[in-house]
C-alpha positions as CSV (number, residue, x, y, z in Angstrom):
1,M,-19.3,-15.1,-19.8
2,K,-21.4,-14.6,-16.7
3,T,-20.3,-13.3,-13.3
4,G,-22.2,-12.9,-10.1
5,R,-22.0,-12.5,-6.3
6,A,-23.9,-14.3,-3.7
7,A,-25.4,-12.6,-0.7
8,C,-22.6,-14.0,1.5
9,G,-20.0,-12.3,-0.7
10,L,-18.7,-15.3,-2.6
11,Q,-18.1,-14.3,-6.2
12,Y,-18.3,-16.6,-9.2
13,G,-17.5,-16.5,-12.9
14,I,-18.7,-18.8,-15.7
15,R,-17.3,-19.0,-19.2
16,R,-18.7,-21.3,-21.9
17,S,-16.2,-23.4,-23.9
18,H,-16.4,-25.9,-26.7
19,S,-14.5,-28.7,-25.1
20,S,-15.4,-32.1,-23.6
21,A,-13.2,-31.2,-20.6
22,A,-14.5,-28.9,-17.9
23,Y,-12.4,-26.8,-15.5
24,C,-13.4,-25.4,-12.1
25,A,-11.4,-23.6,-9.4
26,L,-12.0,-22.3,-5.9
27,S,-9.7,-19.3,-5.2
28,I,-9.2,-18.1,-1.7
29,K,-7.8,-14.6,-1.0
30,C,-5.4,-15.8,1.5
31,G,-1.7,-16.6,1.0
32,T,1.7,-16.5,2.7
33,R,1.5,-12.8,3.4
34,D,-1.6,-13.5,5.6
35,E,0.2,-15.7,8.1
36,A,0.7,-13.1,10.9
37,G,-0.1,-14.8,14.2
38,Y,0.5,-18.3,12.7
39,H,3.6,-20.4,12.0
40,S,5.4,-19.5,8.8
41,G,4.3,-21.8,5.9
42,I,0.9,-22.5,7.3
43,A,-0.9,-21.3,4.1
44,H,1.0,-23.7,2.0
45,F,0.6,-26.5,4.6
46,V,-3.1,-25.9,4.7
47,E,-3.2,-26.3,0.9
48,H,-1.5,-29.7,1.3
49,T,-3.6,-31.0,4.1
50,L,-7.0,-30.0,2.9
51,F,-6.8,-33.2,0.9
52,K,-6.2,-35.4,4.0
53,G,-9.8,-35.8,5.0
54,T,-13.1,-34.1,5.4
55,A,-16.2,-34.7,7.5
56,H,-17.4,-37.1,4.9
57,K,-14.4,-38.4,3.0
58,S,-11.1,-40.0,4.0
59,A,-7.8,-39.0,2.4
60,S,-7.8,-42.2,0.2
61,V,-11.3,-41.5,-1.0
62,I,-10.4,-37.9,-1.9
63,N,-7.3,-39.0,-3.7
64,G,-9.3,-41.4,-5.9
65,Y,-12.5,-39.4,-6.2
66,L,-11.7,-37.7,-9.5
67,D,-8.8,-40.0,-10.6
68,R,-11.2,-42.8,-11.3
69,L,-13.2,-40.5,-13.6
70,G,-10.1,-39.6,-15.5
71,G,-10.0,-36.2,-13.9
72,E,-7.3,-34.3,-12.0
73,L,-7.4,-32.5,-8.7
74,N,-4.7,-29.9,-7.9
75,A,-3.9,-26.9,-5.7
76,Y,-1.2,-24.3,-5.3
77,T,-0.3,-21.5,-2.9
78,T,1.1,-18.0,-3.7
79,K,2.0,-15.0,-1.5
80,E,-1.7,-13.9,-1.8
81,E,-3.8,-16.9,-2.7
82,I,-4.6,-20.5,-2.1
83,V,-6.3,-22.1,-5.2
84,L,-8.0,-25.5,-5.4
85,H,-8.8,-26.6,-9.0
86,A,-10.0,-29.6,-10.9
87,T,-10.2,-30.8,-14.5
88,V,-12.8,-33.4,-15.4
89,L,-15.1,-34.5,-18.3
90,K,-18.0,-32.0,-18.5
91,E,-20.5,-34.6,-17.3
92,D,-18.5,-34.9,-14.0
93,L,-18.3,-31.2,-13.3
94,K,-20.9,-31.3,-10.5
95,K,-18.8,-33.9,-8.6
96,A,-15.7,-31.8,-9.0
97,A,-17.3,-28.6,-8.0
98,G,-18.9,-30.2,-4.9
99,L,-15.6,-31.7,-3.9
100,L,-13.8,-28.3,-4.0
101,F,-16.4,-26.7,-1.8
102,E,-16.2,-29.7,0.6
103,L,-12.5,-29.5,0.9
104,A,-12.5,-25.8,1.7
105,T,-15.4,-26.0,4.3
106,E,-15.2,-29.4,6.0
107,P,-11.5,-30.3,6.4
108,T,-10.7,-32.4,9.5
109,F,-6.9,-32.3,9.5
110,P,-6.3,-35.7,11.1
111,E,-3.3,-35.8,13.4
112,K,-1.8,-38.9,11.7
113,E,-2.1,-37.4,8.2
114,I,-0.7,-34.1,9.4
115,S,2.4,-35.8,10.8
116,T,3.0,-37.7,7.6
117,E,2.5,-34.6,5.5
118,K,5.0,-32.6,7.5
119,G,7.7,-35.0,6.3
120,V,6.6,-34.4,2.7
121,V,6.7,-30.6,3.0
122,I,10.0,-30.6,4.9
123,D,11.5,-32.7,2.0
124,E,10.1,-30.1,-0.4
125,I,11.9,-27.3,1.6
126,H,15.2,-29.2,1.5
127,S,14.8,-29.9,-2.2
128,Y,14.6,-26.2,-2.9
129,K,18.0,-25.8,-1.2
130,D,19.4,-28.3,-3.6
131,S,18.1,-26.2,-6.5
132,P,20.2,-23.0,-6.6
133,S,18.1,-21.4,-9.3
134,E,15.0,-21.6,-7.1
135,D,16.7,-20.9,-3.8
136,V,18.5,-17.7,-5.1
137,Y,15.2,-16.2,-6.2
138,D,13.4,-17.0,-2.9
139,K,16.3,-15.5,-0.9
140,F,16.3,-12.4,-3.2
141,E,12.6,-11.8,-2.6
142,E,13.1,-12.3,1.2
143,M,15.8,-9.6,1.1
144,L,14.0,-7.2,-1.2
145,F,10.8,-7.2,1.0
146,E,12.7,-7.4,4.3
147,G,10.3,-6.4,7.2
148,H,7.2,-6.7,5.0
149,S,4.6,-9.5,4.8
150,L,5.8,-10.5,1.3
151,S,9.2,-11.5,2.6
152,S,8.0,-14.8,4.1
153,P,8.9,-17.9,2.1
154,I,5.8,-19.7,0.8
155,L,7.0,-23.1,2.1
156,G,8.0,-21.7,5.5
157,T,11.0,-23.3,7.3
158,A,11.5,-26.9,8.5
159,A,11.4,-25.6,12.1
160,S,8.1,-23.7,11.6
161,V,6.4,-26.5,9.7
162,K,7.2,-29.0,12.5
163,K,5.3,-26.8,15.0
164,I,2.0,-26.5,13.0
165,S,-0.8,-28.4,14.7
166,S,-4.2,-29.6,13.6
167,E,-5.8,-27.0,16.0
168,E,-3.8,-24.2,14.3
169,L,-4.8,-25.4,10.8
170,R,-8.5,-25.4,11.8
171,A,-8.2,-21.9,13.3
172,F,-6.5,-20.6,10.1
173,V,-9.2,-22.0,7.9
174,A,-12.0,-20.7,10.1
175,E,-10.5,-17.2,10.0
176,K,-9.4,-17.0,6.4
177,F,-11.7,-19.2,4.4
178,R,-14.7,-16.8,4.6
179,P,-17.1,-16.7,1.7
180,D,-16.4,-13.0,1.0
181,R,-12.7,-14.0,0.4
182,L,-13.7,-16.8,-2.1
183,A,-14.2,-16.9,-5.9
184,F,-15.5,-19.9,-7.7
185,T,-14.9,-20.1,-11.5
186,V,-16.0,-22.6,-14.2
187,V,-15.0,-23.0,-17.8
188,A,-17.2,-25.7,-19.5
189,D,-19.4,-26.5,-22.5
190,E,-22.6,-26.1,-20.5
191,D,-25.4,-23.6,-20.3
192,E,-24.3,-20.7,-18.1
193,D,-27.6,-20.3,-16.4
194,K,-27.5,-24.0,-15.5
195,L,-24.0,-23.6,-14.1
196,E,-25.0,-20.6,-12.1
197,R,-27.9,-22.5,-10.5
198,L,-25.4,-25.3,-9.5
199,I,-23.0,-22.8,-8.0
200,L,-25.7,-21.1,-6.0
201,R,-26.9,-24.4,-4.7
202,L,-23.4,-25.3,-3.5
203,I,-23.0,-21.9,-1.8
204,E,-26.3,-22.5,0.0
205,K,-25.3,-26.0,1.0
206,Y,-21.8,-25.2,2.3
207,F,-22.4,-21.7,3.7
208,P,-26.0,-21.9,5.0
209,D,-25.4,-19.5,8.0
210,A,-23.0,-17.1,6.4
211,P,-24.0,-13.4,7.1
212,V,-25.0,-11.1,4.3
213,V,-22.1,-9.1,3.1
214,E,-22.8,-5.8,1.4
215,A,-21.3,-5.4,-2.1
216,G,-18.6,-2.8,-2.6
217,D,-15.6,-1.9,-4.7
218,P,-12.4,-3.9,-4.0
219,I,-10.3,-2.3,-1.3
220,V,-7.1,-1.0,-3.0
221,P,-4.3,-1.3,-0.4
222,E,-1.8,1.5,0.2
223,A,1.1,1.2,-2.2
224,Y,4.2,-0.4,-0.6
225,V,7.2,2.0,-0.4
226,R,10.5,0.2,0.1
227,T,12.5,1.8,2.9
228,S,15.4,-0.7,3.1
229,E,18.6,0.0,1.2
230,C,19.5,-1.7,-2.0
231,F,21.8,-4.7,-1.6
232,D,24.6,-6.3,-3.6
233,K,25.4,-9.6,-1.9
234,T,27.5,-12.6,-3.0
235,V,27.1,-16.0,-1.2
236,N,29.7,-18.7,-1.7
237,K,27.7,-21.9,-2.3
238,R,30.5,-23.8,-3.9
239,N,28.3,-24.5,-6.9
240,H,29.6,-25.3,-10.3
241,Q,27.3,-22.7,-11.9
242,V,26.8,-19.1,-10.8
243,N,23.2,-18.2,-10.1
244,C,22.3,-14.5,-10.1
245,V,19.2,-12.4,-9.6
246,I,19.0,-8.6,-10.3
247,G,15.8,-6.7,-9.7
248,N,13.6,-4.3,-7.8
249,T,10.0,-3.6,-6.8
250,A,7.6,-2.9,-9.6
251,P,4.1,-1.7,-10.3
252,S,1.2,-3.4,-8.4
253,L,-2.0,-5.0,-9.6
254,Y,-3.8,-1.8,-9.3
255,E,-1.5,0.4,-11.4
256,E,-3.1,-0.5,-14.7
257,R,-1.1,1.4,-17.3
258,E,2.3,1.0,-15.5
259,R,1.5,-2.7,-14.9
260,I,0.8,-3.4,-18.6
261,A,4.0,-1.4,-19.5
262,A,5.9,-3.5,-17.1
263,V,4.6,-6.8,-18.6
264,L,5.7,-5.5,-22.0
265,L,9.1,-4.5,-20.6
266,S,9.7,-7.9,-19.0
267,N,8.8,-9.7,-22.2
268,I,11.1,-7.4,-24.3
269,L,14.1,-7.9,-21.9
270,G,13.9,-11.5,-21.1
271,G,10.6,-13.1,-22.2
272,P,10.4,-16.8,-23.3
273,A,11.1,-16.0,-27.0
274,T,14.7,-16.4,-28.2
275,N,14.6,-12.9,-29.7
276,S,14.1,-11.2,-26.3
277,I,17.1,-8.9,-25.8
278,L,18.9,-10.9,-23.1
279,N,18.2,-14.3,-24.6
280,S,19.4,-13.0,-28.0
281,I,22.7,-11.6,-26.7
282,L,23.6,-13.9,-23.8
283,R,22.4,-17.2,-25.0
284,E,21.9,-17.2,-28.8
285,K,24.8,-14.9,-29.9
286,N,27.5,-15.6,-27.3
287,G,26.5,-18.8,-25.6
288,W,27.4,-17.4,-22.1
289,V,24.3,-18.8,-20.3
290,Y,22.2,-21.8,-20.5
291,G,19.2,-19.8,-19.5
292,V,18.3,-16.2,-18.7
293,E,14.8,-14.7,-18.0
294,C,13.1,-11.6,-16.8
295,T,10.0,-12.2,-14.6
296,Y,7.4,-9.8,-13.4
297,T,5.1,-10.8,-10.5
298,Q,2.3,-8.5,-9.4
299,Y,1.0,-8.1,-5.9
300,A,-1.8,-6.0,-4.4
301,D,0.4,-3.3,-3.1
302,T,3.6,-3.7,-5.2
303,G,5.3,-6.0,-7.6
304,I,8.7,-7.5,-8.3
305,M,10.7,-7.6,-11.6
306,A,13.8,-9.7,-11.6
307,I,16.4,-10.9,-14.1
308,Y,17.7,-14.4,-13.4
309,L,20.7,-16.0,-15.1
310,G,22.8,-19.1,-14.6
311,C,26.3,-19.2,-16.1
312,D,29.8,-20.4,-15.7
313,K,31.9,-18.3,-13.3
314,E,34.2,-16.9,-16.0
315,N,31.2,-15.5,-17.9
316,L,29.5,-13.7,-15.0
317,D,31.2,-10.3,-15.4
318,K,30.4,-10.3,-19.1
319,C,26.8,-11.1,-18.5
320,L,26.4,-8.4,-15.8
321,A,27.9,-5.9,-18.2
322,V,25.4,-6.7,-20.9
323,I,22.5,-6.5,-18.5
324,E,23.6,-3.1,-17.2
325,R,24.1,-1.9,-20.8
326,E,20.8,-3.1,-22.1
327,T,18.6,-2.0,-19.1
328,K,20.3,1.4,-19.4
329,R,19.6,1.5,-23.2
330,I,15.9,0.8,-22.7
331,Q,15.7,3.7,-20.2
332,D,17.4,6.2,-22.4
333,E,16.6,5.3,-26.0
334,P,12.9,5.3,-27.1
335,M,12.0,2.2,-29.0
336,S,11.2,2.9,-32.6
337,P,7.6,2.6,-33.7
338,T,8.4,-0.4,-35.8
339,K,10.1,-2.3,-33.0
340,L,7.5,-1.3,-30.4
341,K,4.7,-2.5,-32.7
342,A,6.5,-5.8,-33.2
343,A,7.0,-6.2,-29.4
344,K,3.3,-5.6,-28.7
345,K,2.2,-8.1,-31.4
346,Q,4.5,-10.7,-30.0
347,L,3.2,-10.2,-26.4
348,L,-0.4,-10.2,-27.6
349,G,0.2,-13.4,-29.5
350,Q,1.8,-15.1,-26.5
351,L,-1.1,-14.0,-24.3
352,A,-3.7,-15.2,-26.8
353,I,-2.1,-18.6,-27.1
354,S,-1.7,-18.9,-23.3
355,S,-5.3,-17.9,-22.6
356,D,-6.7,-20.3,-25.2
357,N,-6.7,-23.0,-22.5
358,G,-9.6,-23.7,-20.3
359,E,-7.5,-24.2,-17.2
360,S,-5.6,-20.9,-17.7
361,Q,-8.9,-19.1,-18.3
362,C,-10.5,-20.6,-15.1
363,L,-7.5,-19.7,-12.9
364,S,-7.2,-16.2,-14.4
365,M,-10.9,-15.5,-13.8
366,G,-10.5,-16.3,-10.1
367,K,-7.6,-14.1,-9.7
368,S,-9.4,-11.2,-11.5
369,L,-12.5,-11.6,-9.4
370,L,-10.6,-11.5,-6.1
371,S,-8.5,-8.6,-7.2
372,Y,-10.9,-6.4,-9.1
373,G,-14.4,-7.8,-8.4
374,K,-14.8,-8.4,-12.2
375,V,-13.2,-10.3,-15.0
376,S,-11.3,-8.1,-17.4
377,S,-12.1,-8.7,-21.0
378,T,-9.5,-9.8,-23.5
379,G,-10.4,-6.8,-25.6
380,H,-9.7,-4.4,-22.8
381,N,-6.3,-5.9,-22.0
382,R,-5.4,-5.8,-25.7
383,E,-6.4,-2.2,-25.9
384,I,-4.2,-1.2,-23.0
385,V,-1.2,-3.1,-24.5
386,E,-1.8,-1.3,-27.8
387,Q,-1.8,2.1,-26.0
388,V,1.6,1.7,-24.3
389,T,4.0,4.3,-25.6
390,A,7.7,4.3,-26.0
391,E,7.9,7.0,-23.3
392,E,5.8,4.8,-20.8
393,L,8.1,1.9,-21.5
394,M,11.2,4.1,-20.7
395,S,9.5,5.5,-17.6
396,V,8.7,2.1,-16.1
397,A,12.3,0.9,-17.0
398,R,13.7,3.9,-15.1
399,R,11.4,3.2,-12.1
400,I,12.7,-0.4,-11.9
401,F,16.3,-0.3,-13.3
402,G,17.3,3.3,-12.7
403,D,20.7,4.2,-11.3
404,G,21.0,3.0,-7.7
405,K,17.6,1.3,-7.6
406,T,18.3,-2.4,-8.3
407,S,19.5,-5.0,-5.9
408,R,21.6,-8.1,-6.7
409,L,22.1,-11.5,-5.2
410,I,24.8,-14.0,-6.5
411,F,25.2,-17.6,-5.5
412,L,28.8,-18.7,-6.4
């Protein structure tokens, strides 16, 4: 693997693979939490409308540019990032990489295309409201981070999206899409030095007048301390199924040992495997839920761990009692060495399988470069997982699920 940093501050990472497919991504350190001074949802709307035309390509040309090569062009927005990424045959990597740079640096945001896309995004917003399992989580996060930049919904609101103009989109991109906020990553079966030369040529082409940015360690933001009170709210949605989220703030990206312990805790409680604690009891043993999961999302200054479940109304109280009992047990009773070793092996296996994918590697590298200024090695992450103790697991469980610390939102 090779990493580097151009004089303008743009970081890049290259990993050689042994596949006929090549993956590249342009990650921008700019997401929903960076919308102050703009209409809510503009980051996500920018992601949609970058594809609607550049100085050299129309929307129709962009849409078919990689498709006709058998490739794929995609993008997504999070609270902290906008990511453009492409998958192509390795011989078409140069075209894909050039297109990503062009989309990020030369968008035109045509008024007609913007007007059409507003309808698409507003339909997406409304579709979330028709999906209680997604809507309840979004509302929970808004309430948990009330008054903080992380409370804003990624999609914005229908009212705010309607007000976004081409001029505002251009201003947002000009301010936020600076090269020192960008990372370009590649996973391909190609010589790393050759790929580095390609990346440097693209940087020179698309950022010819960018000022020199002195290298430095990533700025670690001050940890977010929640000041609002915990909540326990029930909303009558007249749904057939009850949707419930229980959770709290959690370790941030920069709390390494606590973060890894939290990843392990989340997987033990409600990871994807059927033997996770809540899956085993609520779904497999008793059949009280169709699905239950524990998720952990990490941000620069905090994180969020949440347990979601959907069940029939008559099963809700039984499910809540089990969740309270099991989260309490993991706080008070140290996991035996045998069980802890098995839990670590399961997590490491899941991570290894997930990371054995060129696209996942490419996207993970971009996130790591933007967050830490480096790409963490698989061996380092494995070592930290192996070092987690039963006491650390109990400590992070108390931090998140301790008495009086969790909040709850129920859609009936």
